[in-house]
C-alpha positions as CSV (number, residue, x, y, z in Angstrom):
1,M,-34.9,-6.9,66.0
2,S,-31.4,-6.7,67.5
3,G,-28.2,-7.7,65.7
4,A,-27.8,-8.2,62.0
5,L,-30.9,-9.2,60.1
6,R,-30.5,-12.7,58.7
7,L,-30.6,-12.6,54.9
8,A,-31.4,-15.2,52.3
9,V,-30.2,-14.4,48.7
10,V,-32.6,-15.9,46.2
11,G,-31.1,-16.1,42.7
12,A,-27.6,-15.9,44.1
13,G,-25.8,-17.3,41.0
14,G,-26.8,-14.6,38.5
15,R,-25.0,-11.5,37.1
16,I,-26.8,-9.0,39.3
17,A,-26.1,-11.1,42.4
18,Q,-22.3,-10.6,41.9
19,D,-22.8,-6.9,42.5
20,Y,-24.7,-7.5,45.7
21,L,-22.3,-10.1,47.0
22,T,-19.4,-7.7,46.7
23,V,-21.0,-5.3,49.2
24,L,-22.9,-7.6,51.6
25,P,-19.8,-8.7,53.5
26,D,-19.3,-5.0,54.5
27,S,-22.9,-4.7,55.9
28,A,-23.3,-4.4,59.6
29,D,-27.1,-4.8,59.4
30,L,-27.4,-7.8,57.0
31,A,-25.8,-11.2,57.4
32,V,-26.2,-13.8,54.6
33,V,-27.3,-17.1,56.1
34,A,-28.5,-18.9,52.9
35,F,-28.4,-18.9,49.1
36,V,-31.0,-20.2,46.7
37,E,-30.0,-20.9,43.2
38,A,-31.9,-23.1,40.6
39,D,-28.9,-23.7,38.3
40,A,-26.7,-26.6,39.4
41,T,-23.4,-25.2,38.1
42,A,-24.0,-21.9,39.9
43,R,-24.9,-23.8,43.1
44,A,-21.6,-25.6,43.0
45,R,-19.8,-22.4,42.6
46,L,-21.7,-20.8,45.5
47,S,-20.8,-23.8,47.7
48,G,-17.1,-23.3,47.1
49,P,-14.5,-21.5,49.3
50,Q,-14.8,-18.3,47.3
51,R,-18.0,-17.5,49.1
52,G,-16.2,-17.4,52.4
53,G,-16.5,-13.6,52.6
54,D,-20.3,-14.0,52.8
55,R,-20.3,-16.1,55.9
56,P,-22.5,-15.1,58.8
57,P,-20.6,-13.5,61.8
58,G,-18.9,-16.1,63.8
59,S,-19.4,-18.8,61.2
60,T,-16.5,-20.8,59.7
61,R,-18.6,-22.2,56.8
62,P,-20.1,-20.6,53.7
63,P,-23.9,-20.2,53.8
64,P,-25.8,-23.3,52.7
65,V,-27.1,-23.4,49.2
66,F,-30.7,-24.6,48.3
67,D,-32.2,-25.3,44.9
68,S,-35.6,-23.6,45.6
69,V,-37.4,-21.4,48.0
70,D,-39.5,-24.4,49.0
71,A,-36.3,-26.2,50.1
72,L,-35.0,-23.2,51.9
73,L,-38.3,-22.8,53.9
74,L,-38.4,-26.5,54.6
75,D,-34.9,-27.3,55.6
76,G,-32.9,-24.1,55.7
77,P,-31.8,-21.8,58.6
78,E,-34.0,-19.2,60.1
79,F,-33.9,-15.9,58.2
80,D,-35.6,-12.5,58.5
81,V,-35.4,-11.0,55.0
82,A,-34.9,-12.1,51.4
83,L,-33.1,-10.5,48.5
84,L,-34.8,-11.7,45.3
85,L,-32.6,-11.6,42.3
86,T,-34.3,-14.1,40.0
87,P,-35.6,-13.3,36.5
88,P,-38.8,-11.1,36.4
89,A,-41.3,-13.8,35.5
90,T,-40.5,-15.5,38.8
91,H,-40.9,-12.4,41.0
92,E,-44.6,-12.8,41.7
93,P,-44.7,-16.4,42.9
94,L,-41.5,-16.3,44.8
95,T,-42.3,-12.9,46.5
96,I,-45.7,-14.1,47.5
97,E,-44.3,-17.4,48.9
98,L,-41.7,-15.5,50.9
99,L,-44.2,-12.9,52.2
100,H,-46.7,-15.6,53.2
101,A,-43.8,-17.2,55.1
102,G,-43.4,-14.0,57.1
103,R,-40.3,-12.6,55.5
104,H,-39.6,-9.1,54.2
105,V,-38.5,-8.9,50.6
106,L,-36.2,-6.6,48.6
107,C,-37.0,-7.5,45.0
108,E,-34.7,-6.5,42.1
109,K,-36.3,-4.4,39.4
110,P,-38.5,-4.7,37.5
111,L,-40.9,-5.5,40.4
112,A,-43.2,-7.4,38.0
113,T,-43.9,-8.0,34.3
114,D,-47.3,-6.3,34.5
115,V,-49.4,-4.1,36.7
116,A,-51.8,-6.9,37.8
117,A,-48.9,-9.0,39.1
118,A,-47.4,-6.0,40.9
119,R,-50.7,-5.3,42.6
120,R,-51.0,-8.9,43.8
121,M,-47.5,-8.8,45.2
122,L,-48.1,-5.5,47.0
123,D,-51.5,-6.8,48.3
124,A,-49.7,-9.9,49.7
125,A,-47.2,-7.7,51.5
126,R,-50.0,-5.7,53.1
127,A,-51.9,-8.9,54.1
128,A,-48.7,-10.4,55.6
129,D,-47.7,-7.1,57.3
130,R,-44.3,-7.4,55.7
131,L,-42.3,-5.0,53.6
132,L,-42.0,-5.6,49.8
133,V,-39.5,-3.1,48.4
134,M,-38.4,-2.7,44.8
135,A,-34.6,-2.4,44.4
136,S,-33.8,0.9,42.6
137,K,-30.1,1.7,42.8
138,F,-30.3,5.2,41.3
139,R,-32.3,6.4,44.3
140,F,-29.2,5.7,46.3
141,V,-26.7,7.6,44.2
142,A,-25.7,10.6,46.3
143,D,-25.8,12.9,43.3
144,V,-29.5,12.1,42.7
145,D,-30.4,13.2,46.3
146,R,-28.3,16.4,45.8
147,A,-30.0,17.0,42.4
148,R,-33.5,16.7,44.0
149,E,-32.5,19.2,46.7
150,L,-31.2,21.7,44.1
151,L,-34.4,21.3,42.0
152,D,-36.6,21.8,45.1
153,A,-34.6,25.0,45.9
154,G,-35.3,26.4,42.4
155,A,-31.8,26.0,41.0
156,V,-33.0,25.7,37.4
157,G,-36.2,27.8,37.8
158,T,-39.3,26.1,36.5
159,P,-38.4,22.6,35.1
160,L,-39.7,22.2,31.5
161,L,-37.7,19.5,29.8
162,Y,-36.3,16.2,31.1
163,E,-33.8,13.9,29.4
164,N,-32.6,10.5,30.4
165,V,-30.2,8.2,28.5
166,F,-29.4,4.7,29.4
167,C,-27.6,3.4,26.3
168,A,-24.7,1.1,26.2
169,P,-23.7,-1.8,23.8
170,V,-24.3,-5.0,25.7
171,P,-24.6,-8.4,23.8
172,M,-27.9,-9.9,24.9
173,A,-28.3,-13.0,22.6
174,G,-28.7,-16.1,24.8
175,R,-29.4,-14.1,28.0
176,W,-32.8,-14.3,29.8
177,N,-33.1,-10.5,29.5
178,A,-33.9,-11.0,25.8
179,D,-36.4,-13.8,26.3
180,P,-39.8,-12.1,26.6
181,A,-41.4,-15.1,28.3
182,V,-38.9,-14.7,31.2
183,S,-38.1,-11.0,31.1
184,G,-41.4,-9.5,30.1
185,G,-39.8,-7.6,27.2
186,G,-36.5,-6.1,26.0
187,V,-34.5,-3.0,26.8
188,L,-37.7,-1.1,27.7
189,I,-38.5,-3.3,30.8
190,D,-34.8,-3.9,31.6
191,N,-33.4,-0.3,31.6
192,G,-36.8,1.3,31.6
193,A,-37.6,0.2,35.1
194,H,-34.6,2.4,36.3
195,A,-35.7,5.2,34.0
196,A,-39.2,5.2,35.3
197,D,-38.1,5.6,39.0
198,L,-35.5,8.1,38.2
199,A,-38.0,10.2,36.2
200,R,-40.3,10.1,39.2
201,C,-37.5,11.2,41.5
202,L,-36.4,14.1,39.4
203,G,-39.5,15.1,37.4
204,G,-42.4,14.1,39.6
205,E,-45.3,11.9,38.6
206,V,-45.4,10.8,35.0
207,V,-49.0,11.0,33.7
208,A,-48.8,10.0,30.1
209,I,-46.5,8.3,27.6
210,T,-45.8,7.7,24.0
211,A,-43.1,5.3,22.8
212,A,-41.5,3.7,19.8
213,A,-38.8,1.0,19.2
214,A,-36.1,1.4,16.7
215,A,-36.2,-0.9,13.7
216,P,-34.5,-2.9,12.5
217,R,-33.0,-4.5,15.6
218,V,-29.2,-4.5,15.7
219,Q,-29.0,-7.6,17.8
220,D,-30.4,-11.0,16.9
221,V,-33.0,-11.0,19.7
222,A,-36.7,-11.4,19.9
223,V,-37.3,-8.1,21.7
224,E,-36.6,-4.4,21.2
225,D,-33.0,-3.4,21.7
226,T,-33.4,0.4,21.3
227,A,-36.4,2.5,22.2
228,R,-37.5,6.1,23.0
229,V,-40.2,7.0,25.5
230,T,-41.7,10.4,25.6
231,I,-43.2,11.5,28.9
232,E,-45.6,14.1,30.2
233,T,-45.5,15.0,34.0
234,A,-48.1,16.2,36.4
235,S,-46.4,19.6,36.6
236,G,-46.7,20.0,32.8
237,A,-43.1,19.3,32.0
238,V,-42.2,17.0,29.1
239,G,-39.2,14.7,28.5
240,H,-37.8,11.7,26.7
241,V,-36.0,8.6,27.8
242,D,-33.6,6.8,25.4
243,L,-32.8,3.2,26.0
244,S,-30.5,0.9,24.1
245,W,-28.5,-2.3,24.4
246,S,-26.9,-1.6,21.0
247,L,-25.4,1.9,21.0
248,S,-23.7,4.5,23.0
249,T,-24.7,8.1,22.6
250,G,-21.4,9.3,24.0
251,R,-23.1,11.7,26.3
252,P,-21.4,12.4,29.7
253,D,-24.8,12.7,31.4
254,Y,-27.5,10.1,32.1
255,A,-30.2,12.6,33.2
256,T,-30.7,16.3,32.7
257,V,-33.4,18.7,33.8
258,H,-33.7,21.9,31.8
259,G,-35.6,24.8,33.3
260,T,-36.2,28.5,32.9
261,A,-33.1,29.4,34.9
262,G,-30.6,26.8,33.7
263,S,-30.0,23.0,33.5
264,L,-28.9,20.4,36.0
265,S,-27.1,17.3,34.7
266,L,-26.4,14.0,36.4
267,C,-23.2,13.0,34.8
268,W,-21.4,9.7,35.3
269,S,-18.5,11.7,36.7
270,G,-20.5,14.2,38.8
271,L,-23.3,16.7,39.0
272,R,-23.2,19.8,36.7
273,L,-25.3,22.9,37.2
274,R,-25.5,25.5,34.4
275,D,-27.2,28.8,35.0
276,A,-29.1,30.9,32.5
277,R,-26.0,32.8,31.6
278,G,-24.1,29.7,30.8
279,A,-21.9,29.6,33.9
280,V,-21.2,26.0,35.0
281,R,-20.5,24.6,38.4
282,D,-19.3,21.0,38.9
283,L,-20.7,19.3,42.0
284,G,-21.1,15.9,43.4
285,D,-19.1,12.7,43.3
286,G,-20.5,10.8,40.3
287,Y,-22.0,7.4,39.9
288,D,-20.6,4.7,42.2
289,K,-22.5,1.5,41.8
290,R,-20.9,-0.3,44.7
291,R,-21.8,2.6,47.1
292,A,-25.3,2.8,45.7
293,F,-25.9,-0.9,46.3
294,G,-24.6,-0.7,49.8
295,A,-26.7,2.3,50.6
296,Q,-29.8,0.5,49.2
297,L,-29.2,-2.5,51.4
298,E,-28.7,-0.5,54.5
299,Q,-31.8,1.6,53.9
300,F,-33.8,-1.6,53.4
301,A,-32.5,-2.9,56.8
302,R,-33.5,0.4,58.5
303,A,-37.0,0.2,56.9
304,V,-37.5,-3.4,58.1
305,R,-36.5,-2.3,61.6
306,G,-39.1,0.5,61.4
307,L,-36.6,3.3,61.6
308,E,-37.6,5.0,58.3
309,P,-40.1,4.5,55.4
310,P,-38.9,2.3,52.5
311,R,-37.4,3.8,49.4
312,P,-39.0,3.5,46.9
313,D,-42.4,3.0,48.6
314,A,-45.3,0.8,47.3
315,T,-46.7,3.6,45.2
316,D,-43.4,4.3,43.6
317,A,-42.9,0.6,42.7
318,L,-46.4,0.3,41.2
319,H,-45.9,3.4,39.1
320,S,-42.5,2.1,37.8
321,V,-44.4,-1.0,36.5
322,A,-47.1,1.1,35.1
323,F,-44.6,3.3,33.3
324,V,-43.2,0.3,31.5
325,A,-46.6,-1.2,30.8
326,A,-47.9,2.1,29.4
327,A,-44.8,2.4,27.1
328,Y,-45.4,-1.1,25.7
329,R,-49.0,-0.3,25.1
330,A,-48.1,2.9,23.4
331,M,-45.8,1.0,21.1
332,R,-48.5,-1.5,20.2
333,E,-51.3,0.9,19.7
334,R,-49.3,3.8,18.3
335,R,-50.9,6.4,20.5
336,R,-50.5,8.4,23.7
337,I,-51.3,6.3,26.8
338,A,-52.2,7.8,30.1
339,I,-50.8,6.1,33.2
340,E,-54.3,6.0,34.6
341,E,-55.3,3.7,31.7
342,V,-52.9,0.9,32.8
343,L,-53.6,1.4,36.5
344,A,-57.4,1.3,36.0
């Protein structure tokens, strides 16, 4: 494929879409040629002049807006790839429809609401000989790559304990994220999808999980708004993941690996390495969401062109879904759940 890949943004009127639409105009490898949005008010907004920055190269008009993938495939312009930003319950049918139509798909996390759906989606990608990639922005934070390099080089000795905190007060009443029929759950599937993939990046394969939700719920929602997941990894390290829509811990870091020779912390402002004597080195650039989204889109384009493997790959994506599924099962059954149990 030469020139920019032609991109259709599906679910272009939602909150997460705004993050993507701020970086897509800067992409040399992806050109937006169409939007899909089911909500009429959002469609009207997308059709307006404010979307001029998302025009394909050489075009004087904003991209056309369709009310469904069916309509896009029937009457829309040609496109090579799709960015799927709709609520999780729609991911399976829309992804499979796009794959069957011969398009590559970058699907926002969580990939699916359960393991069976994720398998069907990944099977459809293989059958169509197209890429299905789960969006996972933390893989594209430069400090995460640097942290992985330092861990591989033995900077903290043998890793023994992993900590991850994704906690911030966010009102969720009235949003689809808190509707289990649409989202698949609460904060666990919402923030936990990121937590699962970050744990895999920094701690290796997660093999077993216990989990509990805080009670009572702070917010008036039908799903858990605060939860803790305890993990065991294939290397023998243990850890915990704290997730909340209703509190802030005040910690400067969102992930820390403690080992026999020190600790490595991914802070929102940078990367911090502490050795066994307590000496601290500040490294890295911190979390930059816009840069991470841009890097993720460019890597997807390179993967579609066959220049490098996708990140995360199909196994990573399936394990992210399995992590969340195992945590929910651990909550229900009040016991330790091996990842193999939910993958069986």
